[in-house]
A tleap script that builds the chain and sets N, CA, C and O, in Angstrom:
source leaprc.protein.ff14SB
mol = sequence {
  NMET LYS LYS HIE ILE LEU PHE ALA SER LEU
  THR LEU LEU ILE ALA PHE ALA THR SER ALA
  GLN GLY LEU ASP PHE GLU TRP GLU LYS GLU
  ILE LYS ASN VAL LYS ALA THR VAL LYS VAL
  MET SER ASN GLY GLU LEU TYR VAL LEU VAL
  PRO GLU SER ASN GLU ASN MET ARG TYR VAL
  SER GLN GLN LEU PRO GLU GLU TYR LYS LYS
  ASP GLY LEU LYS ILE THR PHE THR GLY TRP
  GLU GLY LYS ILE PRO PRO ASN VAL ARG LEU
  MET GLY LYS PRO LEU LYS LEU LYS THR ILE
  CYS VAL SER LYS THR GLU LYS LYS LYS PHE
  LYS LEU LYS LYS SER LYS TYR SER PHE CLYS
}
set mol.1.N position { 35.428 -115.947 -95.280 }
set mol.1.CA position { 36.716 -115.975 -94.896 }
set mol.1.C position { 37.663 -115.591 -96.062 }
set mol.1.O position { 38.654 -114.887 -95.867 }
set mol.2.N position { 37.256 -116.178 -97.532 }
set mol.2.CA position { 38.288 -116.304 -98.773 }
set mol.2.C position { 37.898 -114.526 -99.310 }
set mol.2.O position { 38.642 -113.937 -100.094 }
set mol.3.N position { 36.633 -113.882 -98.725 }
set mol.3.CA position { 36.446 -112.487 -99.066 }
set mol.3.C position { 37.326 -111.813 -98.182 }
set mol.3.O position { 37.695 -110.784 -98.747 }
set mol.4.N position { 37.955 -111.943 -96.782 }
set mol.4.CA position { 38.420 -111.110 -96.207 }
set mol.4.C position { 39.939 -111.059 -96.199 }
set mol.4.O position { 40.666 -110.150 -95.798 }
set mol.5.N position { 40.331 -112.496 -96.850 }
set mol.5.CA position { 41.563 -112.679 -97.554 }
set mol.5.C position { 42.014 -111.477 -99.086 }
set mol.5.O position { 42.770 -110.543 -99.355 }
set mol.6.N position { 41.097 -112.208 -99.620 }
set mol.6.CA position { 41.104 -111.225 -100.955 }
set mol.6.C position { 41.060 -109.581 -100.508 }
set mol.6.O position { 41.986 -108.835 -100.823 }
set mol.7.N position { 40.193 -109.229 -99.944 }
set mol.7.CA position { 40.260 -107.696 -99.129 }
set mol.7.C position { 41.670 -107.289 -98.903 }
set mol.7.O position { 41.954 -106.146 -99.263 }
set mol.8.N position { 42.809 -108.174 -98.256 }
set mol.8.CA position { 43.312 -107.441 -97.291 }
set mol.8.C position { 44.407 -107.630 -98.341 }
set mol.8.O position { 45.403 -106.906 -98.308 }
set mol.9.N position { 44.234 -108.732 -99.421 }
set mol.9.CA position { 45.604 -108.608 -100.413 }
set mol.9.C position { 45.609 -107.634 -101.415 }
set mol.9.O position { 46.573 -107.323 -102.115 }
set mol.10.N position { 44.231 -107.066 -101.455 }
set mol.10.CA position { 44.158 -106.053 -102.281 }
set mol.10.C position { 44.586 -104.343 -102.070 }
set mol.10.O position { 44.996 -103.397 -102.743 }
set mol.11.N position { 44.219 -104.644 -100.772 }
set mol.11.CA position { 45.010 -103.370 -99.494 }
set mol.11.C position { 46.009 -103.338 -99.930 }
set mol.11.O position { 46.473 -102.541 -100.746 }
set mol.12.N position { 46.564 -104.390 -99.334 }
set mol.12.CA position { 48.144 -104.307 -99.412 }
set mol.12.C position { 48.827 -104.425 -101.067 }
set mol.12.O position { 50.043 -104.245 -101.010 }
set mol.13.N position { 48.581 -104.553 -101.776 }
set mol.13.CA position { 48.729 -104.515 -102.908 }
set mol.13.C position { 48.638 -102.907 -103.655 }
set mol.13.O position { 49.417 -102.457 -104.495 }
set mol.14.N position { 47.479 -102.254 -103.078 }
set mol.14.CA position { 46.977 -100.839 -103.437 }
set mol.14.C position { 48.274 -99.864 -102.436 }
set mol.14.O position { 48.951 -98.868 -102.693 }
set mol.15.N position { 48.181 -100.542 -101.540 }
set mol.15.CA position { 49.572 -99.576 -100.382 }
set mol.15.C position { 50.701 -99.560 -101.021 }
set mol.15.O position { 51.365 -98.542 -101.215 }
set mol.16.N position { 51.022 -100.797 -101.425 }
set mol.16.CA position { 52.438 -101.074 -102.306 }
set mol.16.C position { 52.799 -100.032 -103.511 }
set mol.16.O position { 53.777 -99.295 -103.630 }
set mol.17.N position { 51.737 -100.215 -104.313 }
set mol.17.CA position { 51.943 -99.440 -105.712 }
set mol.17.C position { 51.672 -98.067 -105.266 }
set mol.17.O position { 52.050 -97.244 -106.100 }
set mol.18.N position { 51.138 -97.560 -104.218 }
set mol.18.CA position { 50.857 -96.077 -104.096 }
set mol.18.C position { 52.457 -95.479 -103.377 }
set mol.18.O position { 52.802 -94.307 -103.229 }
set mol.19.N position { 53.189 -96.685 -103.040 }
set mol.19.CA position { 54.321 -96.321 -101.991 }
set mol.19.C position { 55.478 -95.965 -102.803 }
set mol.19.O position { 56.304 -95.068 -102.631 }
set mol.20.N position { 55.357 -97.004 -103.890 }
set mol.20.CA position { 56.227 -97.290 -105.057 }
set mol.20.C position { 56.074 -95.781 -105.733 }
set mol.20.O position { 57.079 -95.587 -106.416 }
set mol.21.N position { 55.547 -95.114 -105.765 }
set mol.21.CA position { 55.262 -94.257 -106.869 }
set mol.21.C position { 55.835 -92.674 -106.236 }
set mol.21.O position { 55.835 -91.634 -106.895 }
set mol.22.N position { 56.241 -92.798 -105.003 }
set mol.22.CA position { 56.862 -91.755 -104.288 }
set mol.22.C position { 58.024 -91.303 -105.604 }
set mol.22.O position { 58.735 -92.106 -106.207 }
set mol.23.N position { 57.965 -89.656 -105.853 }
set mol.23.CA position { 58.812 -89.459 -106.948 }
set mol.23.C position { 59.910 -88.929 -106.373 }
set mol.23.O position { 59.812 -88.196 -105.389 }
set mol.24.N position { 61.221 -89.284 -106.998 }
set mol.24.CA position { 62.155 -88.691 -106.484 }
set mol.24.C position { 62.842 -87.825 -107.746 }
set mol.24.O position { 63.705 -88.424 -108.387 }
set mol.25.N position { 62.512 -86.452 -108.141 }
set mol.25.CA position { 63.070 -86.300 -109.270 }
set mol.25.C position { 64.438 -85.832 -109.379 }
set mol.25.O position { 65.182 -85.492 -108.459 }
set mol.26.N position { 64.740 -85.866 -110.989 }
set mol.26.CA position { 66.218 -85.685 -111.124 }
set mol.26.C position { 66.047 -84.046 -111.249 }
set mol.26.O position { 65.101 -83.546 -111.856 }
set mol.27.N position { 67.073 -83.276 -110.603 }
set mol.27.CA position { 67.307 -82.047 -111.086 }
set mol.27.C position { 67.913 -82.013 -112.089 }
set mol.27.O position { 68.887 -82.745 -112.267 }
set mol.28.N position { 67.413 -81.018 -113.129 }
set mol.28.CA position { 67.989 -80.730 -114.712 }
set mol.28.C position { 69.238 -79.379 -113.987 }
set mol.28.O position { 70.380 -79.465 -113.533 }
set mol.29.N position { 68.223 -78.163 -114.210 }
set mol.29.CA position { 69.152 -77.231 -114.530 }
set mol.29.C position { 68.636 -76.226 -112.928 }
set mol.29.O position { 67.586 -76.399 -112.309 }
set mol.30.N position { 69.659 -75.287 -112.609 }
set mol.30.CA position { 69.576 -74.457 -111.643 }
set mol.30.C position { 68.904 -72.792 -112.238 }
set mol.30.O position { 69.519 -72.096 -113.046 }
set mol.31.N position { 67.868 -72.498 -111.772 }
set mol.31.CA position { 67.264 -70.755 -112.347 }
set mol.31.C position { 67.579 -70.016 -111.187 }
set mol.31.O position { 67.629 -70.344 -110.002 }
set mol.32.N position { 67.789 -68.901 -111.800 }
set mol.32.CA position { 68.262 -67.866 -110.789 }
set mol.32.C position { 67.071 -66.587 -110.798 }
set mol.32.O position { 66.504 -66.207 -111.822 }
set mol.33.N position { 66.907 -66.193 -109.830 }
set mol.33.CA position { 65.832 -64.828 -109.614 }
set mol.33.C position { 64.557 -64.836 -110.467 }
set mol.33.O position { 63.989 -63.822 -110.873 }
set mol.34.N position { 64.314 -65.639 -110.608 }
set mol.34.CA position { 62.612 -65.881 -111.413 }
set mol.34.C position { 61.623 -65.042 -110.987 }
set mol.34.O position { 61.402 -65.259 -109.796 }
set mol.35.N position { 60.770 -63.979 -111.538 }
set mol.35.CA position { 60.185 -63.246 -111.217 }
set mol.35.C position { 58.830 -64.000 -111.472 }
set mol.35.O position { 58.581 -64.237 -112.654 }
set mol.36.N position { 57.956 -64.393 -110.564 }
set mol.36.CA position { 56.752 -64.948 -110.863 }
set mol.36.C position { 55.565 -64.855 -109.881 }
set mol.36.O position { 55.804 -64.349 -108.784 }
set mol.37.N position { 54.257 -65.305 -110.158 }
set mol.37.CA position { 53.225 -65.121 -109.661 }
set mol.37.C position { 52.496 -66.154 -108.869 }
set mol.37.O position { 52.175 -66.969 -109.734 }
set mol.38.N position { 52.053 -66.589 -107.734 }
set mol.38.CA position { 51.339 -67.527 -107.271 }
set mol.38.C position { 50.207 -67.672 -107.489 }
set mol.38.O position { 49.554 -66.661 -107.231 }
set mol.39.N position { 49.523 -68.670 -107.940 }
set mol.39.CA position { 48.506 -68.827 -108.584 }
set mol.39.C position { 47.613 -70.248 -107.804 }
set mol.39.O position { 48.264 -71.279 -107.638 }
set mol.40.N position { 46.423 -70.221 -107.448 }
set mol.40.CA position { 45.718 -71.144 -107.010 }
set mol.40.C position { 44.707 -72.164 -108.256 }
set mol.40.O position { 43.906 -71.749 -109.094 }
set mol.41.N position { 45.165 -73.688 -107.931 }
set mol.41.CA position { 44.557 -74.697 -108.912 }
set mol.41.C position { 44.076 -75.484 -107.827 }
set mol.41.O position { 44.269 -75.521 -106.612 }
set mol.42.N position { 43.218 -76.251 -108.865 }
set mol.42.CA position { 42.256 -77.322 -108.171 }
set mol.42.C position { 41.853 -77.160 -106.904 }
set mol.42.O position { 42.477 -77.815 -106.069 }
set mol.43.N position { 40.718 -76.258 -106.409 }
set mol.43.CA position { 40.017 -75.507 -105.530 }
set mol.43.C position { 40.590 -75.499 -104.716 }
set mol.43.O position { 40.204 -76.130 -103.732 }
set mol.44.N position { 42.024 -74.668 -104.674 }
set mol.44.CA position { 42.613 -74.055 -103.449 }
set mol.44.C position { 43.781 -75.248 -102.675 }
set mol.44.O position { 44.411 -75.049 -101.636 }
set mol.45.N position { 43.818 -76.515 -103.558 }
set mol.45.CA position { 44.698 -77.717 -103.120 }
set mol.45.C position { 46.544 -77.174 -103.460 }
set mol.45.O position { 47.565 -77.253 -102.777 }
set mol.46.N position { 46.307 -76.737 -104.579 }
set mol.46.CA position { 47.314 -76.624 -105.497 }
set mol.46.C position { 48.059 -75.170 -105.677 }
set mol.46.O position { 47.348 -74.366 -106.279 }
set mol.47.N position { 49.271 -74.696 -105.303 }
set mol.47.CA position { 50.066 -73.532 -105.468 }
set mol.47.C position { 51.073 -74.047 -106.291 }
set mol.47.O position { 51.958 -74.866 -106.045 }
set mol.48.N position { 50.639 -73.098 -107.861 }
set mol.48.CA position { 51.892 -73.091 -108.456 }
set mol.48.C position { 52.600 -71.477 -109.041 }
set mol.48.O position { 51.853 -70.507 -109.173 }
set mol.49.N position { 54.056 -71.387 -109.338 }
set mol.49.CA position { 54.394 -70.262 -109.436 }
set mol.49.C position { 54.442 -70.351 -111.203 }
set mol.49.O position { 54.860 -71.275 -111.901 }
set mol.50.N position { 53.909 -69.159 -111.576 }
set mol.50.CA position { 53.688 -68.890 -112.691 }
set mol.50.C position { 54.865 -67.890 -113.450 }
set mol.50.O position { 54.574 -66.700 -113.335 }
set mol.51.N position { 55.772 -68.074 -113.987 }
set mol.51.CA position { 57.341 -66.849 -114.510 }
set mol.51.C position { 56.275 -65.996 -115.435 }
set mol.51.O position { 55.363 -66.290 -116.207 }
set mol.52.N position { 56.940 -64.654 -114.890 }
set mol.52.CA position { 56.671 -63.086 -115.575 }
set mol.52.C position { 57.071 -63.121 -117.411 }
set mol.52.O position { 56.568 -62.477 -118.332 }
set mol.53.N position { 58.242 -64.220 -117.409 }
set mol.53.CA position { 58.646 -64.261 -118.897 }
set mol.53.C position { 57.808 -65.551 -119.905 }
set mol.53.O position { 57.736 -65.713 -121.124 }
set mol.54.N position { 57.325 -66.222 -118.882 }
set mol.54.CA position { 56.386 -67.096 -119.631 }
set mol.54.C position { 55.209 -67.862 -119.273 }
set mol.54.O position { 55.343 -69.066 -119.056 }
set mol.55.N position { 53.977 -67.266 -119.179 }
set mol.55.CA position { 52.815 -67.347 -118.599 }
set mol.55.C position { 52.313 -68.792 -118.832 }
set mol.55.O position { 51.438 -69.340 -118.161 }
set mol.56.N position { 52.966 -69.319 -119.842 }
set mol.56.CA position { 52.687 -70.868 -119.593 }
set mol.56.C position { 52.730 -71.713 -118.921 }
set mol.56.O position { 51.950 -72.615 -118.615 }
set mol.57.N position { 54.115 -71.317 -118.536 }
set mol.57.CA position { 55.035 -72.249 -117.640 }
set mol.57.C position { 54.414 -72.655 -116.402 }
set mol.57.O position { 53.543 -71.832 -116.120 }
set mol.58.N position { 54.488 -73.517 -115.599 }
set mol.58.CA position { 54.199 -72.911 -114.235 }
set mol.58.C position { 55.212 -74.098 -113.093 }
set mol.58.O position { 55.617 -75.102 -113.678 }
set mol.59.N position { 55.459 -74.021 -112.097 }
set mol.59.CA position { 56.096 -74.578 -111.504 }
set mol.59.C position { 55.437 -74.833 -110.055 }
set mol.59.O position { 54.620 -74.066 -109.543 }
set mol.60.N position { 55.963 -76.150 -109.406 }
set mol.60.CA position { 55.410 -76.776 -108.318 }
set mol.60.C position { 56.090 -77.053 -107.377 }
set mol.60.O position { 56.849 -78.022 -107.352 }
set mol.61.N position { 55.926 -76.253 -106.463 }
set mol.61.CA position { 56.935 -76.657 -105.183 }
set mol.61.C position { 56.185 -77.157 -103.698 }
set mol.61.O position { 55.254 -76.540 -103.179 }
set mol.62.N position { 56.772 -78.346 -103.173 }
set mol.62.CA position { 56.285 -78.591 -102.058 }
set mol.62.C position { 56.724 -77.901 -100.863 }
set mol.62.O position { 56.431 -78.334 -99.749 }
set mol.63.N position { 57.593 -76.570 -101.079 }
set mol.63.CA position { 58.512 -76.089 -99.977 }
set mol.63.C position { 57.839 -74.760 -100.260 }
set mol.63.O position { 58.627 -73.852 -99.997 }
set mol.64.N position { 56.827 -74.370 -100.642 }
set mol.64.CA position { 56.355 -73.294 -100.730 }
set mol.64.C position { 55.547 -73.124 -99.612 }
set mol.64.O position { 54.720 -73.925 -99.176 }
set mol.65.N position { 55.982 -71.500 -98.969 }
set mol.65.CA position { 56.261 -71.454 -97.506 }
set mol.65.C position { 54.550 -71.582 -97.290 }
set mol.65.O position { 53.921 -71.542 -98.347 }
set mol.66.N position { 53.717 -71.735 -96.001 }
set mol.66.CA position { 52.437 -71.518 -95.958 }
set mol.66.C position { 51.997 -70.243 -96.288 }
set mol.66.O position { 51.167 -70.051 -97.177 }
set mol.67.N position { 52.739 -68.945 -95.317 }
set mol.67.CA position { 52.400 -67.468 -95.783 }
set mol.67.C position { 52.169 -67.317 -97.049 }
set mol.67.O position { 51.193 -66.643 -97.380 }
set mol.68.N position { 52.895 -67.824 -97.900 }
set mol.68.CA position { 52.822 -67.281 -99.364 }
set mol.68.C position { 52.013 -68.237 -100.551 }
set mol.68.O position { 52.098 -68.432 -101.763 }
set mol.69.N position { 51.383 -68.586 -99.681 }
set mol.69.CA position { 50.010 -69.174 -100.487 }
set mol.69.C position { 48.910 -68.289 -100.548 }
set mol.69.O position { 47.851 -68.492 -99.955 }
set mol.70.N position { 49.159 -67.285 -101.279 }
set mol.70.CA position { 48.309 -66.139 -101.580 }
set mol.70.C position { 47.950 -66.364 -102.979 }
set mol.70.O position { 48.905 -66.894 -103.546 }
set mol.71.N position { 47.144 -66.210 -103.621 }
set mol.71.CA position { 46.405 -66.100 -104.811 }
set mol.71.C position { 46.724 -64.590 -105.585 }
set mol.71.O position { 46.089 -63.563 -105.345 }
set mol.72.N position { 47.584 -64.676 -106.332 }
set mol.72.CA position { 48.434 -63.252 -106.683 }
set mol.72.C position { 49.697 -62.597 -106.253 }
set mol.72.O position { 50.148 -61.619 -106.850 }
set mol.73.N position { 50.046 -62.925 -105.623 }
set mol.73.CA position { 51.487 -62.869 -104.975 }
set mol.73.C position { 52.712 -63.064 -105.628 }
set mol.73.O position { 53.145 -64.175 -105.933 }
set mol.74.N position { 53.334 -61.889 -105.866 }
set mol.74.CA position { 54.383 -61.593 -106.817 }
set mol.74.C position { 55.631 -61.670 -105.927 }
set mol.74.O position { 55.891 -60.713 -105.199 }
set mol.75.N position { 56.822 -63.318 -105.955 }
set mol.75.CA position { 57.826 -63.523 -105.960 }
set mol.75.C position { 58.691 -63.413 -106.748 }
set mol.75.O position { 58.575 -63.000 -107.901 }
set mol.76.N position { 59.930 -63.875 -106.056 }
set mol.76.CA position { 61.171 -63.758 -107.114 }
set mol.76.C position { 61.862 -65.452 -106.235 }
set mol.76.O position { 61.559 -65.676 -105.063 }
set mol.77.N position { 62.374 -66.017 -106.696 }
set mol.77.CA position { 63.040 -67.557 -106.192 }
set mol.77.C position { 64.318 -68.235 -107.499 }
set mol.77.O position { 64.279 -68.266 -108.729 }
set mol.78.N position { 65.227 -68.642 -106.611 }
set mol.78.CA position { 66.035 -69.306 -107.437 }
set mol.78.C position { 65.938 -70.478 -106.510 }
set mol.78.O position { 65.879 -70.465 -105.281 }
set mol.79.N position { 65.930 -71.850 -107.623 }
set mol.79.CA position { 66.149 -73.244 -107.023 }
set mol.79.C position { 66.402 -74.034 -108.537 }
set mol.79.O position { 66.883 -73.533 -109.553 }
set mol.80.N position { 65.845 -75.627 -108.303 }
set mol.80.CA position { 66.515 -76.239 -109.286 }
set mol.80.C position { 64.922 -76.518 -110.093 }
set mol.80.O position { 63.783 -76.673 -109.654 }
set mol.81.N position { 65.435 -76.492 -111.288 }
set mol.81.CA position { 64.160 -77.082 -112.317 }
set mol.81.C position { 63.916 -78.879 -112.035 }
set mol.81.O position { 65.002 -79.338 -112.389 }
set mol.82.N position { 63.390 -79.593 -111.764 }
set mol.82.CA position { 63.158 -80.663 -112.028 }
set mol.82.C position { 62.533 -81.645 -113.443 }
set mol.82.O position { 61.485 -81.403 -114.041 }
set mol.83.N position { 63.332 -82.585 -113.696 }
set mol.83.CA position { 62.859 -83.036 -114.916 }
set mol.83.C position { 61.649 -84.236 -114.712 }
set mol.83.O position { 61.840 -85.038 -113.798 }
set mol.84.N position { 60.483 -84.369 -115.492 }
set mol.84.CA position { 59.101 -85.176 -115.539 }
set mol.84.C position { 59.945 -86.344 -115.648 }
set mol.84.O position { 61.003 -86.316 -116.277 }
set mol.85.N position { 59.470 -87.462 -115.003 }
set mol.85.CA position { 59.865 -88.634 -115.128 }
set mol.85.C position { 58.770 -88.996 -116.322 }
set mol.85.O position { 57.775 -88.273 -116.276 }
set mol.86.N position { 58.773 -90.147 -117.557 }
set mol.86.CA position { 57.903 -90.883 -118.352 }
set mol.86.C position { 56.435 -91.274 -117.893 }
set mol.86.O position { 56.040 -91.783 -116.844 }
set mol.87.N position { 55.907 -90.952 -118.787 }
set mol.87.CA position { 54.149 -91.348 -117.965 }
set mol.87.C position { 53.888 -90.799 -116.851 }
set mol.87.O position { 53.084 -91.301 -116.066 }
set mol.88.N position { 54.616 -89.532 -116.582 }
set mol.88.CA position { 53.978 -89.149 -115.535 }
set mol.88.C position { 53.520 -87.614 -115.745 }
set mol.88.O position { 54.168 -86.870 -116.481 }
set mol.89.N position { 52.411 -87.201 -115.084 }
set mol.89.CA position { 51.664 -86.404 -115.380 }
set mol.89.C position { 51.288 -84.978 -113.775 }
set mol.89.O position { 50.796 -84.893 -112.650 }
set mol.90.N position { 51.764 -84.425 -114.520 }
set mol.90.CA position { 52.062 -83.187 -113.143 }
set mol.90.C position { 51.324 -81.791 -113.517 }
set mol.90.O position { 51.152 -81.509 -114.703 }
set mol.91.N position { 50.964 -81.063 -112.651 }
set mol.91.CA position { 50.176 -79.449 -112.827 }
set mol.91.C position { 51.384 -78.669 -113.372 }
set mol.91.O position { 51.104 -77.920 -114.308 }
set mol.92.N position { 52.812 -78.691 -112.936 }
set mol.92.CA position { 53.608 -78.064 -113.047 }
set mol.92.C position { 54.969 -78.914 -113.563 }
set mol.92.O position { 54.996 -80.107 -113.867 }
set mol.93.N position { 56.249 -77.825 -113.576 }
set mol.93.CA position { 57.569 -78.757 -113.335 }
set mol.93.C position { 57.753 -78.501 -112.242 }
set mol.93.O position { 57.307 -77.501 -111.680 }
set mol.94.N position { 58.564 -79.505 -111.654 }
set mol.94.CA position { 58.627 -79.997 -110.031 }
set mol.94.C position { 60.013 -78.840 -109.770 }
set mol.94.O position { 60.914 -78.546 -110.556 }
set mol.95.N position { 59.783 -78.400 -108.495 }
set mol.95.CA position { 60.609 -76.759 -108.029 }
set mol.95.C position { 61.199 -77.044 -107.149 }
set mol.95.O position { 60.637 -77.433 -106.125 }
set mol.96.N position { 62.265 -76.967 -107.230 }
set mol.96.CA position { 63.333 -77.320 -105.510 }
set mol.96.C position { 63.497 -76.259 -105.197 }
set mol.96.O position { 64.248 -75.812 -106.063 }
set mol.97.N position { 63.237 -75.290 -104.311 }
set mol.97.CA position { 63.218 -74.118 -104.341 }
set mol.97.C position { 64.319 -73.686 -103.135 }
set mol.97.O position { 64.001 -73.869 -101.960 }
set mol.98.N position { 65.839 -73.010 -103.541 }
set mol.98.CA position { 67.035 -72.417 -102.511 }
set mol.98.C position { 66.682 -71.411 -101.710 }
set mol.98.O position { 66.774 -71.392 -100.483 }
set mol.99.N position { 66.154 -70.319 -102.627 }
set mol.99.CA position { 65.629 -69.047 -101.788 }
set mol.99.C position { 64.082 -68.725 -102.165 }
set mol.99.O position { 63.639 -69.443 -103.061 }
set mol.100.N position { 63.304 -67.887 -101.696 }
set mol.100.CA position { 61.968 -67.629 -102.137 }
set mol.100.C position { 61.928 -65.723 -101.399 }
set mol.100.O position { 62.246 -65.629 -100.213 }
set mol.101.N position { 61.607 -64.610 -102.034 }
set mol.101.CA position { 61.555 -63.897 -101.896 }
set mol.101.C position { 60.373 -62.696 -101.970 }
set mol.101.O position { 59.990 -62.695 -103.140 }
set mol.102.N position { 59.740 -61.818 -101.313 }
set mol.102.CA position { 58.988 -60.342 -101.850 }
set mol.102.C position { 59.127 -59.477 -101.813 }
set mol.102.O position { 59.979 -59.515 -100.926 }
set mol.103.N position { 59.041 -58.543 -102.019 }
set mol.103.CA position { 58.881 -56.664 -102.559 }
set mol.103.C position { 58.567 -56.807 -101.160 }
set mol.103.O position { 58.052 -57.795 -100.637 }
set mol.104.N position { 59.123 -55.124 -100.276 }
set mol.104.CA position { 58.257 -54.846 -98.786 }
set mol.104.C position { 57.121 -54.670 -99.684 }
set mol.104.O position { 56.342 -55.538 -99.290 }
set mol.105.N position { 56.480 -53.974 -100.800 }
set mol.105.CA position { 55.444 -53.719 -101.115 }
set mol.105.C position { 54.116 -54.778 -101.054 }
set mol.105.O position { 52.959 -54.550 -100.701 }
set mol.106.N position { 54.762 -56.048 -101.547 }
set mol.106.CA position { 53.799 -57.340 -101.468 }
set mol.106.C position { 53.802 -57.581 -100.106 }
set mol.106.O position { 52.698 -57.422 -99.587 }
set mol.107.N position { 54.920 -58.000 -99.180 }
set mol.107.CA position { 54.865 -58.018 -98.059 }
set mol.107.C position { 53.763 -57.314 -97.137 }
set mol.107.O position { 53.026 -58.034 -96.463 }
set mol.108.N position { 53.623 -55.812 -97.090 }
set mol.108.CA position { 52.743 -55.253 -96.795 }
set mol.108.C position { 51.719 -55.413 -96.860 }
set mol.108.O position { 50.919 -55.638 -95.951 }
set mol.109.N position { 51.435 -55.263 -98.748 }
set mol.109.CA position { 50.079 -55.854 -98.945 }
set mol.109.C position { 49.152 -57.378 -99.005 }
set mol.109.O position { 48.179 -57.773 -99.647 }
set mol.110.N position { 49.926 -57.868 -98.108 }
set mol.110.CA position { 49.501 -59.618 -97.879 }
set mol.110.C position { 49.827 -60.059 -96.795 }
set mol.110.O position { 49.938 -61.241 -96.471 }
set mol.111.N position { 50.115 -58.496 -95.754 }
set mol.111.CA position { 50.471 -58.762 -94.378 }
set mol.111.C position { 51.277 -60.169 -94.218 }
set mol.111.O position { 50.861 -61.020 -93.431 }
set mol.112.N position { 52.096 -60.314 -94.764 }
set mol.112.CA position { 53.298 -61.071 -94.597 }
set mol.112.C position { 53.955 -61.021 -93.635 }
set mol.112.O position { 54.007 -59.906 -93.117 }
set mol.113.N position { 54.739 -62.144 -92.959 }
set mol.113.CA position { 55.598 -62.230 -91.531 }
set mol.113.C position { 57.299 -61.924 -91.775 }
set mol.113.O position { 58.100 -61.332 -91.051 }
set mol.114.N position { 57.501 -62.681 -93.287 }
set mol.114.CA position { 58.865 -62.656 -93.623 }
set mol.114.C position { 59.174 -62.261 -95.068 }
set mol.114.O position { 58.490 -62.663 -96.009 }
set mol.115.N position { 60.019 -61.620 -95.175 }
set mol.115.CA position { 60.030 -61.556 -96.524 }
set mol.115.C position { 61.078 -62.389 -97.452 }
set mol.115.O position { 61.128 -62.165 -98.661 }
set mol.116.N position { 61.743 -63.164 -96.955 }
set mol.116.CA position { 62.815 -63.962 -97.620 }
set mol.116.C position { 62.456 -65.095 -96.744 }
set mol.116.O position { 62.134 -64.974 -95.562 }
set mol.117.N position { 62.549 -66.424 -97.530 }
set mol.117.CA position { 62.424 -67.695 -97.227 }
set mol.117.C position { 64.027 -68.615 -97.611 }
set mol.117.O position { 63.963 -69.014 -98.774 }
set mol.118.N position { 65.067 -68.926 -97.087 }
set mol.118.CA position { 65.894 -69.744 -97.822 }
set mol.118.C position { 66.238 -71.354 -97.277 }
set mol.118.O position { 66.252 -71.614 -96.074 }
set mol.119.N position { 66.497 -72.339 -98.285 }
set mol.119.CA position { 66.167 -73.626 -98.204 }
set mol.119.C position { 67.430 -74.294 -98.256 }
set mol.119.O position { 68.357 -73.767 -98.870 }
set mol.120.N position { 67.602 -75.624 -97.561 }
set mol.120.CA position { 69.048 -76.210 -97.550 }
set mol.120.C position { 68.989 -77.099 -98.882 }
set mol.120.O position { 69.974 -77.746 -99.237 }
savepdb mol mol.pdb
quit
């Protein structure tokens, strides 16, 4: 019986700790018309946006449309760059998208349905 209580306590503690880590980023600055390439990371589980102007930089956005999750896709985006909190490690800077679009050539090459998405 003590093992069950201990197990239940640990489970609740872990659940509370992971829910407390939900990151709500502070949005630092607006960035406009950034040309970038979509890259696949972590065995296809994560997609990052690598700007053409700085290939050492990476942005991570949870808003990236499913059809834009294609390795090598050239995109242009506008959005808000987030500030990474202290003691937190991420694969790239957080990005809150306002718009994301592709050229007609990229749309045809990757067989995309939409050439532009806008977010609120």
